[in-house]
N, CA, C and O atoms as CSV, one atom per row, in Angstrom:
chain,resi,resn,atom,element,x,y,z
A,1,MET,N,N,0.776,-1.510,0.387
A,1,MET,CA,C,0.225,-0.165,0.024
A,1,MET,C,C,0.784,1.481,-0.263
A,1,MET,O,O,1.330,2.094,0.653
A,2,THR,N,N,0.640,1.926,-1.231
A,2,THR,CA,C,1.517,3.399,-0.644
A,2,THR,C,C,1.085,4.380,0.463
A,2,THR,O,O,-0.125,4.362,0.688
A,3,THR,N,N,1.675,5.062,1.055
A,3,THR,CA,C,1.925,5.573,1.172
A,3,THR,C,C,2.408,7.561,1.073
A,3,THR,O,O,3.543,7.869,0.710
A,4,VAL,N,N,1.524,8.487,1.391
A,4,VAL,CA,C,1.796,9.777,0.414
A,4,VAL,C,C,1.876,10.321,1.874
A,4,VAL,O,O,1.100,9.974,2.765
A,5,GLU,N,N,2.716,11.052,1.995
A,5,GLU,CA,C,3.407,12.459,2.967
A,5,GLU,C,C,1.841,13.307,2.615
A,5,GLU,O,O,1.404,13.041,1.495
A,6,LEU,N,N,1.077,14.173,3.361
A,6,LEU,CA,C,0.689,15.215,3.311
A,6,LEU,C,C,1.651,16.692,4.085
A,6,LEU,O,O,2.284,16.816,5.134
A,7,HIS,N,N,1.429,17.341,3.277
A,7,HIS,CA,C,1.518,18.763,4.524
A,7,HIS,C,C,0.343,19.678,3.927
A,7,HIS,O,O,-0.177,19.535,2.820
A,8,GLU,N,N,-0.059,20.940,5.181
A,8,GLU,CA,C,-1.070,21.896,4.653
A,8,GLU,C,C,-0.766,23.278,4.995
A,8,GLU,O,O,-0.318,23.813,6.009
A,9,SER,N,N,-1.212,23.786,3.630
A,9,SER,CA,C,-1.046,25.432,3.639
A,9,SER,C,C,-2.100,25.674,5.671
A,9,SER,O,O,-2.879,25.105,6.436
A,10,PRO,N,N,-1.173,27.077,5.476
A,10,PRO,CA,C,-2.357,28.121,6.841
A,10,PRO,C,C,-3.071,27.427,5.757
A,10,PRO,O,O,-3.292,26.219,5.677
A,11,GLU,N,N,-3.445,28.481,4.827
A,11,GLU,CA,C,-5.113,28.782,4.421
A,11,GLU,C,C,-6.036,27.262,4.903
A,11,GLU,O,O,-7.088,27.402,5.528
A,12,PHE,N,N,-5.648,26.198,4.633
A,12,PHE,CA,C,-6.326,24.966,4.345
A,12,PHE,C,C,-6.378,24.421,6.063
A,12,PHE,O,O,-7.239,23.589,6.347
A,13,GLN,N,N,-5.338,24.975,7.273
A,13,GLN,CA,C,-5.695,24.851,8.303
A,13,GLN,C,C,-6.542,25.435,8.835
A,13,GLN,O,O,-7.068,25.110,9.899
A,14,ARG,N,N,-6.866,26.650,7.986
A,14,ARG,CA,C,-7.329,27.958,8.903
A,14,ARG,C,C,-8.961,27.836,8.041
A,14,ARG,O,O,-9.894,28.484,8.512
A,15,TRP,N,N,-9.144,27.133,7.018
A,15,TRP,CA,C,-10.484,26.856,6.129
A,15,TRP,C,C,-11.371,25.223,7.090
A,15,TRP,O,O,-12.588,25.123,7.248
A,16,ILE,N,N,-10.681,24.534,7.403
A,16,ILE,CA,C,-11.052,22.993,7.789
A,16,ILE,C,C,-11.381,23.671,9.427
A,16,ILE,O,O,-12.325,23.189,10.053
A,17,ALA,N,N,-10.708,24.584,9.932
A,17,ALA,CA,C,-10.893,24.886,11.975
A,17,ALA,C,C,-11.844,25.683,11.186
A,17,ALA,O,O,-12.755,25.644,12.012
A,18,GLY,N,N,-12.536,26.671,9.805
A,18,GLY,CA,C,-13.350,27.508,10.668
A,18,GLY,C,C,-14.636,26.695,9.850
A,18,GLY,O,O,-15.415,27.607,9.572
A,19,LEU,N,N,-15.278,25.267,9.283
A,19,LEU,CA,C,-15.450,24.594,9.146
A,19,LEU,C,C,-16.576,24.558,10.350
A,19,LEU,O,O,-15.959,24.098,11.311
A,20,ARG,N,N,-17.804,24.799,10.718
A,20,ARG,CA,C,-19.018,24.495,11.964
A,20,ARG,C,C,-19.836,23.095,11.674
A,20,ARG,O,O,-20.987,23.169,12.102
A,21,ASP,N,N,-19.634,22.295,11.276
A,21,ASP,CA,C,-20.782,21.205,10.416
A,21,ASP,C,C,-19.879,20.169,10.910
A,21,ASP,O,O,-18.891,20.089,10.179
A,22,ARG,N,N,-19.858,19.348,11.883
A,22,ARG,CA,C,-19.095,18.214,12.428
A,22,ARG,C,C,-18.883,17.696,11.218
A,22,ARG,O,O,-17.926,17.626,10.447
A,23,VAL,N,N,-19.852,17.392,11.226
A,23,VAL,CA,C,-20.115,15.602,9.690
A,23,VAL,C,C,-18.858,16.278,8.371
A,23,VAL,O,O,-17.812,15.677,8.128
A,24,ALA,N,N,-19.275,17.633,7.647
A,24,ALA,CA,C,-18.288,17.945,6.926
A,24,ALA,C,C,-16.832,17.966,7.318
A,24,ALA,O,O,-16.059,17.654,6.413
A,25,VAL,N,N,-16.466,18.177,8.127
A,25,VAL,CA,C,-15.074,17.951,8.906
A,25,VAL,C,C,-14.337,16.542,9.296
A,25,VAL,O,O,-13.141,16.257,9.346
A,26,THR,N,N,-15.574,15.733,9.565
A,26,THR,CA,C,-14.730,14.077,9.116
A,26,THR,C,C,-14.919,13.870,8.285
A,26,THR,O,O,-14.231,12.875,8.055
A,27,ARG,N,N,-15.590,14.161,7.247
A,27,ARG,CA,C,-16.144,13.955,5.496
A,27,ARG,C,C,-15.047,14.460,4.746
A,27,ARG,O,O,-14.655,14.007,3.670
A,28,VAL,N,N,-14.488,15.595,5.484
A,28,VAL,CA,C,-13.058,16.508,4.373
A,28,VAL,C,C,-12.078,15.160,4.910
A,28,VAL,O,O,-11.820,14.365,4.006
A,29,LEU,N,N,-11.566,14.856,6.143
A,29,LEU,CA,C,-10.789,14.440,6.617
A,29,LEU,C,C,-10.773,12.744,6.786
A,29,LEU,O,O,-9.655,12.254,6.944
A,30,THR,N,N,-11.595,12.089,6.770
A,30,THR,CA,C,-11.567,10.763,5.919
A,30,THR,C,C,-11.234,10.938,4.466
A,30,THR,O,O,-10.349,10.185,4.060
A,31,ARG,N,N,-11.752,11.770,3.601
A,31,ARG,CA,C,-10.917,11.657,1.917
A,31,ARG,C,C,-9.612,12.161,1.615
A,31,ARG,O,O,-8.772,12.021,0.726
A,32,ILE,N,N,-9.825,13.127,3.233
A,32,ILE,CA,C,-7.293,13.157,3.267
A,32,ILE,C,C,-6.881,12.132,3.379
A,32,ILE,O,O,-5.887,11.701,2.793
A,33,GLY,N,N,-8.032,11.147,4.681
A,33,GLY,CA,C,-6.640,10.067,5.281
A,33,GLY,C,C,-7.017,8.790,3.481
A,33,GLY,O,O,-6.386,7.741,3.353
A,34,ARG,N,N,-7.649,9.062,2.842
A,34,ARG,CA,C,-7.899,8.693,1.965
A,34,ARG,C,C,-6.828,8.511,0.860
A,34,ARG,O,O,-6.301,7.595,0.229
A,35,LEU,N,N,-6.784,9.807,0.951
A,35,LEU,CA,C,-6.103,10.198,-0.178
A,35,LEU,C,C,-4.316,10.305,0.055
A,35,LEU,O,O,-3.398,10.765,-0.625
A,36,ALA,N,N,-4.403,9.668,1.288
A,36,ALA,CA,C,-2.919,9.740,1.901
A,36,ALA,C,C,-2.372,7.868,1.322
A,36,ALA,O,O,-1.403,7.325,0.791
A,37,ARG,N,N,-3.150,7.654,1.634
A,37,ARG,CA,C,-3.529,6.231,2.066
A,37,ARG,C,C,-2.684,5.565,-0.074
A,37,ARG,O,O,-1.845,4.755,-0.468
A,38,GLY,N,N,-3.628,6.569,-0.707
A,38,GLY,CA,C,-3.053,6.789,-2.296
A,38,GLY,C,C,-4.570,6.141,-2.852
A,38,GLY,O,O,-4.709,5.169,-3.594
A,39,ASN,N,N,-5.685,7.032,-2.227
A,39,ASN,CA,C,-6.821,6.546,-2.622
A,39,ASN,C,C,-7.824,8.026,-3.062
A,39,ASN,O,O,-8.585,8.489,-2.213
A,40,PRO,N,N,-7.709,8.684,-4.492
A,40,PRO,CA,C,-7.909,9.471,-3.506
A,40,PRO,C,C,-9.238,9.886,-3.843
A,40,PRO,O,O,-9.659,10.953,-3.395
A,41,GLY,N,N,-10.033,9.076,-4.670
A,41,GLY,CA,C,-11.691,9.043,-4.918
A,41,GLY,C,C,-11.938,10.033,-5.722
A,41,GLY,O,O,-10.899,10.518,-6.170
A,42,ASP,N,N,-12.994,10.585,-6.125
A,42,ASP,CA,C,-13.432,11.605,-6.906
A,42,ASP,C,C,-12.748,12.877,-6.918
A,42,ASP,O,O,-13.152,13.672,-6.069
A,43,VAL,N,N,-11.447,13.419,-7.963
A,43,VAL,CA,C,-10.464,14.278,-7.721
A,43,VAL,C,C,-11.189,15.202,-9.560
A,43,VAL,O,O,-12.038,14.602,-10.220
A,44,ARG,N,N,-10.817,16.149,-9.880
A,44,ARG,CA,C,-10.672,16.395,-10.989
A,44,ARG,C,C,-9.580,17.362,-11.147
A,44,ARG,O,O,-9.483,18.306,-10.363
A,45,PRO,N,N,-8.676,17.174,-12.198
A,45,PRO,CA,C,-7.499,18.148,-12.173
A,45,PRO,C,C,-8.183,19.749,-12.218
A,45,PRO,O,O,-9.401,19.882,-12.096
A,46,VAL,N,N,-7.510,20.633,-12.355
A,46,VAL,CA,C,-8.054,21.771,-12.741
A,46,VAL,C,C,-7.475,22.398,-12.866
A,46,VAL,O,O,-7.623,23.419,-12.195
A,47,GLY,N,N,-6.135,22.306,-13.990
A,47,GLY,CA,C,-5.172,22.728,-14.432
A,47,GLY,C,C,-4.161,23.107,-13.662
A,47,GLY,O,O,-4.235,23.082,-12.434
A,48,LEU,N,N,-3.227,23.455,-14.246
A,48,LEU,CA,C,-2.149,23.846,-13.458
A,48,LEU,C,C,-1.112,23.473,-12.598
A,48,LEU,O,O,-0.347,24.357,-12.210
A,49,GLY,N,N,-0.986,22.563,-12.310
A,49,GLY,CA,C,-0.196,21.495,-12.434
A,49,GLY,C,C,-1.093,21.061,-10.900
A,49,GLY,O,O,-0.449,20.208,-10.289
A,50,PHE,N,N,-2.661,21.534,-10.030
A,50,PHE,CA,C,-3.884,20.795,-9.558
A,50,PHE,C,C,-4.397,20.197,-9.689
A,50,PHE,O,O,-4.755,19.891,-10.826
A,51,SER,N,N,-4.937,19.409,-8.283
A,51,SER,CA,C,-6.018,19.262,-9.198
A,51,SER,C,C,-7.681,19.186,-7.618
A,51,SER,O,O,-7.240,18.602,-6.628
A,52,GLU,N,N,-8.417,19.410,-7.519
A,52,GLU,CA,C,-9.776,19.130,-6.721
A,52,GLU,C,C,-10.340,18.047,-6.599
A,52,GLU,O,O,-10.443,17.143,-7.429
A,53,LEU,N,N,-10.777,18.116,-5.405
A,53,LEU,CA,C,-10.949,16.759,-4.634
A,53,LEU,C,C,-12.594,16.636,-4.350
A,53,LEU,O,O,-13.088,17.159,-3.351
A,54,ARG,N,N,-12.980,16.278,-4.821
A,54,ARG,CA,C,-14.442,16.552,-4.424
A,54,ARG,C,C,-16.046,15.211,-3.417
A,54,ARG,O,O,-16.644,14.140,-3.524
A,55,ILE,N,N,-15.887,16.510,-2.529
A,55,ILE,CA,C,-16.635,15.326,-1.553
A,55,ILE,C,C,-17.803,15.905,-1.431
A,55,ILE,O,O,-17.984,17.061,-1.051
A,56,ASP,N,N,-18.895,14.866,-1.851
A,56,ASP,CA,C,-20.616,15.027,-2.408
A,56,ASP,C,C,-21.099,14.903,-1.191
A,56,ASP,O,O,-21.613,13.846,-0.826
A,57,TYR,N,N,-20.962,16.368,-0.103
A,57,TYR,CA,C,-21.792,16.218,0.721
A,57,TYR,C,C,-21.852,18.189,1.417
A,57,TYR,O,O,-20.942,19.013,1.503
A,58,GLY,N,N,-23.032,18.268,1.703
A,58,GLY,CA,C,-23.321,19.780,2.101
A,58,GLY,C,C,-23.370,20.419,0.576
A,58,GLY,O,O,-23.923,19.995,-0.439
A,59,PRO,N,N,-22.568,21.615,0.812
A,59,PRO,CA,C,-22.855,22.793,-0.691
A,59,PRO,C,C,-22.278,21.952,-1.469
A,59,PRO,O,O,-22.448,22.196,-2.664
A,60,GLY,N,N,-21.249,20.453,-1.066
A,60,GLY,CA,C,-20.148,20.168,-2.061
A,60,GLY,C,C,-19.332,21.051,-1.761
A,60,GLY,O,O,-19.414,22.278,-1.797
A,61,LEU,N,N,-17.846,19.782,-1.204
A,61,LEU,CA,C,-16.917,21.050,-0.234
A,61,LEU,C,C,-16.139,20.384,-1.678
A,61,LEU,O,O,-16.365,19.661,-2.649
A,62,ARG,N,N,-15.084,21.197,-1.035
A,62,ARG,CA,C,-14.491,21.082,-2.201
A,62,ARG,C,C,-12.490,20.622,-2.050
A,62,ARG,O,O,-12.460,21.532,-1.221
A,63,VAL,N,N,-11.465,20.265,-2.082
A,63,VAL,CA,C,-10.211,20.719,-1.647
A,63,VAL,C,C,-9.708,20.722,-2.374
A,63,VAL,O,O,-10.081,19.963,-3.269
A,64,TYR,N,N,-8.509,21.521,-2.608
A,64,TYR,CA,C,-7.410,21.733,-3.810
A,64,TYR,C,C,-5.873,21.591,-3.322
A,64,TYR,O,O,-5.262,22.298,-2.520
A,65,TYR,N,N,-5.442,20.473,-4.041
A,65,TYR,CA,C,-4.259,19.253,-3.574
A,65,TYR,C,C,-3.404,19.962,-4.894
A,65,TYR,O,O,-3.874,20.572,-5.854
A,66,VAL,N,N,-1.558,19.554,-4.477
A,66,VAL,CA,C,-0.552,20.218,-5.701
A,66,VAL,C,C,-0.204,18.381,-5.088
A,66,VAL,O,O,-0.611,17.879,-4.041
A,67,GLU,N,N,0.638,17.746,-6.143
A,67,GLU,CA,C,1.372,16.880,-5.915
A,67,GLU,C,C,2.921,16.874,-6.642
A,67,GLU,O,O,3.354,16.937,-7.793
A,68,HIS,N,N,3.583,16.740,-5.035
A,68,HIS,CA,C,5.113,16.978,-5.976
A,68,HIS,C,C,5.513,14.994,-5.286
A,68,HIS,O,O,5.537,14.477,-4.170
A,69,GLY,N,N,5.801,14.387,-7.021
A,69,GLY,CA,C,7.203,13.422,-6.906
A,69,GLY,C,C,5.158,11.876,-6.306
A,69,GLY,O,O,4.004,11.947,-5.882
A,70,ASP,N,N,5.655,11.397,-6.528
A,70,ASP,CA,C,4.729,10.474,-6.324
A,70,ASP,C,C,3.844,9.721,-4.330
A,70,ASP,O,O,2.848,9.112,-3.938
A,71,ALA,N,N,5.766,10.688,-3.480
A,71,ALA,CA,C,4.979,10.493,-2.360
A,71,ALA,C,C,4.789,11.936,-1.615
A,71,ALA,O,O,4.988,11.982,-0.401
A,72,MET,N,N,4.424,13.061,-2.294
A,72,MET,CA,C,4.342,14.334,-0.849
A,72,MET,C,C,2.907,15.383,-1.960
A,72,MET,O,O,3.006,15.761,-3.128
A,73,VAL,N,N,1.872,15.539,-1.102
A,73,VAL,CA,C,1.169,16.225,-1.579
A,73,VAL,C,C,0.789,17.065,-0.749
A,73,VAL,O,O,0.936,16.909,0.464
A,74,ILE,N,N,-0.049,18.620,-1.573
A,74,ILE,CA,C,0.960,19.604,-0.120
A,74,ILE,C,C,-1.374,20.485,-0.184
A,74,ILE,O,O,-2.021,20.686,-1.212
A,75,LEU,N,N,-1.639,20.620,0.632
A,75,LEU,CA,C,-3.126,20.825,1.173
A,75,LEU,C,C,-3.101,22.316,0.615
A,75,LEU,O,O,-2.382,23.042,1.300
A,76,LEU,N,N,-3.733,22.968,-0.501
A,76,LEU,CA,C,-3.544,24.498,-0.641
A,76,LEU,C,C,-4.835,25.029,0.064
A,76,LEU,O,O,-4.796,25.610,1.148
A,77,CYS,N,N,-5.910,24.799,-0.595
A,77,CYS,CA,C,-7.353,25.509,0.938
A,77,CYS,C,C,-8.532,24.527,0.355
A,77,CYS,O,O,-8.478,23.351,-0.006
A,78,GLY,N,N,-9.475,25.338,0.397
A,78,GLY,CA,C,-10.815,24.260,0.883
A,78,GLY,C,C,-11.662,25.395,0.373
A,78,GLY,O,O,-11.279,26.563,0.299
A,79,GLY,N,N,-13.169,24.821,-0.066
A,79,GLY,CA,C,-13.994,25.501,-0.726
A,79,GLY,C,C,-14.962,25.118,0.255
A,79,GLY,O,O,-14.950,24.817,1.449
A,80,ASP,N,N,-16.412,25.315,-1.326
A,80,ASP,CA,C,-17.500,24.602,-1.287
A,80,ASP,C,C,-17.785,24.821,-3.217
A,80,ASP,O,O,-16.895,25.478,-3.756
A,81,LYS,N,N,-18.623,24.447,-3.911
A,81,LYS,CA,C,-19.511,24.281,-4.742
A,81,LYS,C,C,-20.027,26.378,-4.929
A,81,LYS,O,O,-19.998,27.342,-5.694
A,82,SER,N,N,-20.195,26.186,-4.365
A,82,SER,CA,C,-20.627,28.310,-4.893
A,82,SER,C,C,-19.156,29.284,-4.722
A,82,SER,O,O,-19.044,30.274,-5.445
A,83,THR,N,N,-17.698,28.822,-3.405
A,83,THR,CA,C,-16.870,29.445,-4.314
A,83,THR,C,C,-15.445,28.762,-5.110
A,83,THR,O,O,-14.227,28.902,-5.212
A,84,GLN,N,N,-16.312,28.138,-5.454
A,84,GLN,CA,C,-15.725,27.476,-6.530
A,84,GLN,C,C,-14.087,28.402,-7.568
A,84,GLN,O,O,-12.884,28.156,-7.485
A,85,SER,N,N,-14.902,29.519,-8.493
A,85,SER,CA,C,-14.083,29.515,-9.100
A,85,SER,C,C,-13.107,30.746,-8.015
A,85,SER,O,O,-11.923,30.783,-8.350
A,86,ARG,N,N,-13.465,31.685,-6.837
A,86,ARG,CA,C,-12.812,32.793,-6.052
A,86,ARG,C,C,-11.983,30.914,-5.764
A,86,ARG,O,O,-13.207,30.981,-5.657
A,87,ASP,N,N,-11.602,30.152,-5.652
A,87,ASP,CA,C,-10.844,28.865,-4.700
A,87,ASP,C,C,-9.996,28.125,-5.488
A,87,ASP,O,O,-9.176,27.363,-4.975
A,88,ILE,N,N,-10.161,28.348,-7.400
A,88,ILE,CA,C,-9.606,27.730,-7.844
A,88,ILE,C,C,-8.305,28.698,-8.340
A,88,ILE,O,O,-7.157,28.420,-8.688
A,89,ARG,N,N,-9.372,30.524,-8.140
A,89,ARG,CA,C,-7.683,31.106,-8.640
A,89,ARG,C,C,-7.334,31.055,-7.052
A,89,ARG,O,O,-7.680,32.222,-6.872
A,90,ARG,N,N,-6.924,30.633,-5.755
A,90,ARG,CA,C,-6.644,30.957,-3.998
A,90,ARG,C,C,-6.067,29.943,-4.773
A,90,ARG,O,O,-4.991,30.515,-4.942
A,91,ALA,N,N,-5.968,29.117,-5.244
A,91,ALA,CA,C,-4.901,27.253,-5.508
A,91,ALA,C,C,-3.724,27.496,-6.066
A,91,ALA,O,O,-2.602,27.041,-5.841
A,92,HIS,N,N,-4.252,28.514,-7.057
A,92,HIS,CA,C,-3.086,29.286,-8.393
A,92,HIS,C,C,-2.076,29.606,-7.456
A,92,HIS,O,O,-1.097,29.031,-6.980
A,93,ARG,N,N,-2.708,30.868,-7.328
A,93,ARG,CA,C,-1.258,31.506,-6.878
A,93,ARG,C,C,-0.761,30.763,-5.017
A,93,ARG,O,O,0.088,31.357,-4.352
A,94,LEU,N,N,-1.351,29.668,-4.555
A,94,LEU,CA,C,-0.557,29.381,-3.394
A,94,LEU,C,C,-0.228,27.947,-3.950
A,94,LEU,O,O,0.187,27.357,-2.952
A,95,ALA,N,N,-0.190,27.037,-5.047
A,95,ALA,CA,C,1.128,26.927,-5.981
A,95,ALA,C,C,1.789,27.217,-6.140
A,95,ALA,O,O,2.689,26.689,-5.487
A,96,GLU,N,N,2.156,28.116,-6.920
A,96,GLU,CA,C,2.700,29.169,-7.196
A,96,GLU,C,C,4.010,29.345,-5.882
A,96,GLU,O,O,5.143,28.892,-5.724
A,97,GLU,N,N,3.170,30.185,-5.183
A,97,GLU,CA,C,3.784,30.389,-3.950
A,97,GLU,C,C,5.280,29.661,-3.589
A,97,GLU,O,O,6.462,29.982,-3.462
A,98,TRP,N,N,4.062,27.976,-3.484
A,98,TRP,CA,C,4.556,26.763,-2.769
A,98,TRP,C,C,6.022,26.750,-3.699
A,98,TRP,O,O,7.221,26.763,-3.420
A,99,ARG,N,N,5.504,26.728,-4.500
A,99,ARG,CA,C,6.994,26.099,-6.243
A,99,ARG,C,C,7.527,27.399,-5.552
A,99,ARG,O,O,7.245,27.248,-4.363
A,100,GLU,N,N,8.164,28.609,-5.714
A,100,GLU,CA,C,8.394,29.666,-6.035
A,100,GLU,C,C,9.538,29.032,-4.536
A,100,GLU,O,O,10.711,28.726,-4.752
A,101,ALA,N,N,8.746,28.915,-2.753
A,101,ALA,CA,C,9.650,29.486,-2.066
A,101,ALA,C,C,10.599,27.845,-1.723
A,101,ALA,O,O,11.576,27.747,-0.981
A,102,ARG,N,N,9.742,26.369,-2.759
A,102,ARG,CA,C,11.119,25.043,-2.829
A,102,ARG,C,C,11.785,25.797,-3.716
A,102,ARG,O,O,12.469,26.564,-3.038
A,103,ASN,N,N,11.958,25.997,-4.809
A,103,ASN,CA,C,13.194,26.710,-5.572
A,103,ASN,C,C,14.460,28.098,-4.862
A,103,ASN,O,O,15.544,28.468,-5.312
A,104,GLY,N,N,13.813,28.467,-3.830
A,104,GLY,CA,C,13.984,29.261,-3.679
A,104,GLY,C,C,15.052,28.039,-3.212
A,104,GLY,O,O,15.713,27.571,-4.139
A,105,ASP,N,N,15.241,27.588,-2.139
A,105,ASP,CA,C,15.595,26.389,-1.062
A,105,ASP,C,C,17.481,26.624,-2.129
A,105,ASP,O,O,18.449,25.924,-1.833
């Protein structure tokens, strides 16, 4: 079984901490656990090297992430279907910032 190392951006941490619906939090964390075990489920590439993890619950939860190699995933941010366009723009910005920081090391 493949295990993937997960890293959470501060934006992702704020988003998950701000979810008031405990069932939603559980659903998100369960899906992230599956992602860490190499079974992401319903995922859609959204361009520029990052993907949208789609969670069919409530308003249609989304987690945006970028993969680095075969063993690391960076959780960029989260949202729902109603904020999808804005969240994709934010995820793109965060992915670029992460890449720039990584290349600067």
